[in-house]
PALO-603132 format. One line per 4 residues: for each residue x negated, y, z negated of C-alpha. Coordinates in pm, whole numbers, plus 50000, padded with zeros to 5 digits. Example, Ala and Ser with C-alpha at 12.3 -4.5 7.8 and 13.67 -1.06 7.14 Angstrom:
2
48770:49550:49220 ~ 48633:49894:49286
***
This chain:
312
29522:73077:78128 ~ 29666:72776:78265 ~ 29415:72579:78254 ~ 29279:72705:78625
28872:72927:78495 ~ 28645:72737:78434 ~ 28324:72826:78228 ~ 27983:72825:78462
27863:72612:78161 ~ 28183:72303:78245 ~ 28139:72292:78503 ~ 27782:72186:78402
27833:71910:78221 ~ 28167:71780:78373 ~ 28140:71444:78441 ~ 28181:71361:78806
28228:71000:78914 ~ 28285:70887:79249 ~ 28552:70741:79332 ~ 28644:70479:79642
28815:70638:79938 ~ 29176:70533:80002 ~ 29207:70424:80330 ~ 29474:70646:80401
29482:70957:80236 ~ 29826:71168:80250 ~ 29919:71486:80176 ~ 30040:71615:79762
30133:71937:79817 ~ 30159:72241:80065 ~ 30067:72568:79921 ~ 30121:72833:80140
29929:72698:80486 ~ 29734:72546:80272 ~ 29752:72143:80152 ~ 29649:71944:79869
29588:71590:80013 ~ 29591:71231:79713 ~ 29179:71219:79812 ~ 29157:71568:79700
29354:71544:79359 ~ 29258:71193:79264 ~ 28893:71253:79292 ~ 28908:71572:79030
29162:71323:78762 ~ 28807:71150:78811 ~ 28618:71433:78734 ~ 28839:71561:78397
28901:71262:78335 ~ 28720:70950:78452 ~ 28732:70719:78732 ~ 28970:70438:78426
29215:70737:78380 ~ 29276:70816:78704 ~ 29305:70465:78826 ~ 29631:70404:78514
29696:70754:78503 ~ 30033:70842:78507 ~ 30242:71030:78673 ~ 30342:71366:78506
30006:71334:78447 ~ 29795:71371:78831 ~ 30137:71640:78855 ~ 29935:71875:78549
29573:71819:78725 ~ 29757:71823:79097 ~ 29933:72258:78938 ~ 29542:72337:78798
29497:72313:79201 ~ 29712:72502:79292 ~ 29714:72738:79136 ~ 29266:72718:79214
29467:72698:79550 ~ 29727:73012:79543 ~ 29402:73225:79360 ~ 29036:73130:79665
29403:73203:79888 ~ 29394:73634:79739 ~ 29105:73620:79664 ~ 29069:73539:80137
29405:73787:80119 ~ 29175:74082:79941 ~ 28857:74018:80156 ~ 28676:73923:79772
28344:73669:79838 ~ 28016:73588:79620 ~ 27698:73582:79822 ~ 27406:73327:79843
27262:73554:79611 ~ 27534:73562:79328 ~ 27493:73201:79332 ~ 27155:73194:79228
27180:73476:79006 ~ 27429:73239:78779 ~ 27268:72896:78941 ~ 26881:73060:78719
27150:73149:78413 ~ 27280:72827:78364 ~ 26919:72679:78393 ~ 26822:72901:78094
27115:72894:77882 ~ 27011:72491:77886 ~ 26669:72539:77901 ~ 26580:72361:78176
26407:72363:78560 ~ 26594:72324:78919 ~ 26467:71931:78977 ~ 26602:71886:78581
26914:72101:78665 ~ 26895:71812:79062 ~ 26936:71572:78820 ~ 27087:71624:78584
27425:71669:78865 ~ 27285:71355:79081 ~ 27394:71171:78737 ~ 27746:71358:78719
27768:71247:79168 ~ 27655:71573:79228 ~ 27437:71702:79509 ~ 27347:72090:79479
27489:72173:79705 ~ 27822:72064:79617 ~ 27737:72226:79330 ~ 27679:72571:79473
28008:72458:79591 ~ 28101:72566:79300 ~ 28032:72831:79140 ~ 28049:73028:79441
28482:72905:79411 ~ 28442:73021:79054 ~ 28275:73333:79034 ~ 28550:73387:79339
28801:73301:79025 ~ 28602:73549:78796 ~ 28561:73851:79006 ~ 28912:73822:79075
29044:73795:78723 ~ 28877:74080:78668 ~ 29032:74267:78965 ~ 29384:74174:78931
29400:74167:78518 ~ 29097:74232:78334 ~ 28968:74545:78360 ~ 29404:74662:78359
29373:74551:78009 ~ 29335:74831:77755 ~ 29339:74814:77348 ~ 29450:75104:77137
29236:75198:76818 ~ 29615:75193:76652 ~ 29658:74822:76785 ~ 29268:74737:76599
29398:74961:76280 ~ 29723:74752:76277 ~ 29572:74403:76325 ~ 29305:74487:76102
29638:74514:75809 ~ 29812:74239:75883 ~ 29550:74044:75824 ~ 29257:74177:75687
29291:73900:75422 ~ 29170:73647:75733 ~ 28780:73855:75718 ~ 28716:73840:75384
28400:73764:75238 ~ 28413:73320:75085 ~ 28413:73410:74722 ~ 28123:73285:74526
27936:73341:74146 ~ 27602:73315:74046 ~ 27468:73125:73726 ~ 27153:73086:73514
27068:72756:73332 ~ 26886:72633:73067 ~ 26835:72292:73060 ~ 26707:71977:72814
26549:71733:73039 ~ 26565:71321:72882 ~ 26259:71190:72911 ~ 26324:70780:73174
26466:70538:72850 ~ 26508:70766:72614 ~ 26541:70615:72292 ~ 26899:70723:72121
26675:70970:71844 ~ 26570:71174:72144 ~ 26866:71209:72191 ~ 27001:71269:71970
26724:71532:71892 ~ 26746:71755:72213 ~ 27142:71794:72117 ~ 27150:71918:71784
26845:72162:72020 ~ 27027:72226:72297 ~ 27383:72373:72039 ~ 27154:72555:71862
26980:72727:72204 ~ 27429:72791:72256 ~ 27476:72907:71934 ~ 27193:73187:71961
27390:73306:72330 ~ 27655:73323:72225 ~ 27601:73511:71919 ~ 27437:73763:72209
27102:73631:72228 ~ 26880:73736:72475 ~ 26912:73470:72775 ~ 26477:73446:72866
26437:73516:72500 ~ 26631:73165:72410 ~ 26474:73015:72662 ~ 26109:73089:72578
26160:73000:72244 ~ 26238:72660:72360 ~ 26010:72592:72654 ~ 25684:72348:72592
25720:72099:72359 ~ 26071:72212:72347 ~ 26176:72005:72642 ~ 26367:72377:72778
26317:72429:73139 ~ 26577:72645:73349 ~ 26544:73064:73460 ~ 26882:73183:73804
27099:72895:74007 ~ 27110:73144:74300 ~ 27429:73207:74474 ~ 27707:72923:74477
28013:72926:74733 ~ 28370:72771:74694 ~ 28350:72407:74659 ~ 27988:72407:74533
27912:72261:74279 ~ 27995:71964:74151 ~ 28126:71735:73880 ~ 28042:71834:73591
27941:72163:73641 ~ 28267:72302:73847 ~ 28462:72252:73492 ~ 28220:72334:73286
28195:72707:73448 ~ 28602:72739:73549 ~ 28701:73009:73366 ~ 28430:73182:73290
28374:73544:73292 ~ 28056:73724:73363 ~ 27811:73691:73100 ~ 27957:73394:72929
27816:73112:72803 ~ 27956:72732:72905 ~ 27939:72456:72607 ~ 27658:72179:72664
27650:71990:72930 ~ 27598:71614:72964 ~ 27398:71473:73216 ~ 27196:71185:73332
26867:71389:73340 ~ 26977:71659:73005 ~ 27161:71842:72851 ~ 27315:72224:73056
27380:72480:72958 ~ 27551:72748:73174 ~ 27585:73096:73269 ~ 27797:73296:73444
27608:73561:73569 ~ 27893:73697:73848 ~ 28174:73627:73987 ~ 28246:73755:74302
28569:73743:74450 ~ 28504:73786:74781 ~ 28407:74197:75012 ~ 28645:74263:75224
28513:74381:75542 ~ 28550:74773:75589 ~ 28719:74866:75915 ~ 28495:75030:76106
28276:74667:76023 ~ 28477:74454:76287 ~ 28666:74635:76529 ~ 28470:74465:76750
28584:74217:76714 ~ 28915:74254:76694 ~ 28994:74493:76975 ~ 28851:74184:77148
29036:73897:77071 ~ 29309:74153:77128 ~ 29227:74185:77459 ~ 29199:73780:77505
29463:73765:77357 ~ 29659:74036:77627 ~ 29472:73899:77910 ~ 29576:73550:77871
30002:73621:77833 ~ 29855:73903:78198 ~ 29710:73594:78337 ~ 29977:73370:78324
30242:73620:78460 ~ 30046:73680:78706 ~ 29951:73312:78799 ~ 30341:73241:78737
30438:73574:79048 ~ 30058:73407:79297 ~ 30351:73101:79252 ~ 30719:73278:79360
30506:73454:79616 ~ 30435:73086:79798 ~ 30576:72844:79978 ~ 30438:72557:79779
30614:72149:79817 ~ 30535:71890:79600 ~ 30527:71548:79801 ~ 30410:71304:79570
***
């Protein structure tokens, strides 16, 4: 969008720092019947980049900011030409929206503005300009953009993998917990029990029955572990279940906390949502893409039809 349109949220959070006034403010640019001064340019640079950066900014970077100011001036001129205005009531509603979205009251907003070098009046002026830009863009561009159902379907087919849900797996476990400071013979005994349990499981015995048989005095615990996404399983569990099919068991996994047997309950590659469930999301994405292209062209046309002189 050529970067000229700022959201209301950015308007609130923008770091606006005071700039020492020049003794003489020169003309930076002429835009039809309006001028942009070097003082205005320096203030805009300081607001966007900070005072220290503004003092050391290269000419090329100054020209980037100046270009945005030229675009803003052209937009304001076009709005005036069309007789478009923003009422005090619209500005007040926008301020109330900012307060609600940031969960603050008017006094807190005024304090936040003061810390950023803004008065309430200057903030209202900024909001009024941006609301006017929003109205104008809607009239000139946004309201004229359409996305057909066929375009949406084509995008869905071409980008279907982008909408696939993340793959996941479900696991259950039987764990033989090692007591603190377990003696070597205790470790050996638990290892024997875990191998015995694994043989019974692979022979087809019911998982819950095998788990119950080794609970209590034999030190086993376990059950369903739930769902794990990609990269959520860590060493040594991830490699232990790699390559398993649903219903298969891992080898006994040895950790400092105990000995574990994992069963792969489900291996889900990730479902692809149907077209209708993502249709609106895709439509909005395509509208935004078209809007950016149209906005670039519209701004270029404003520049082409304008008398612009850069005097830096």
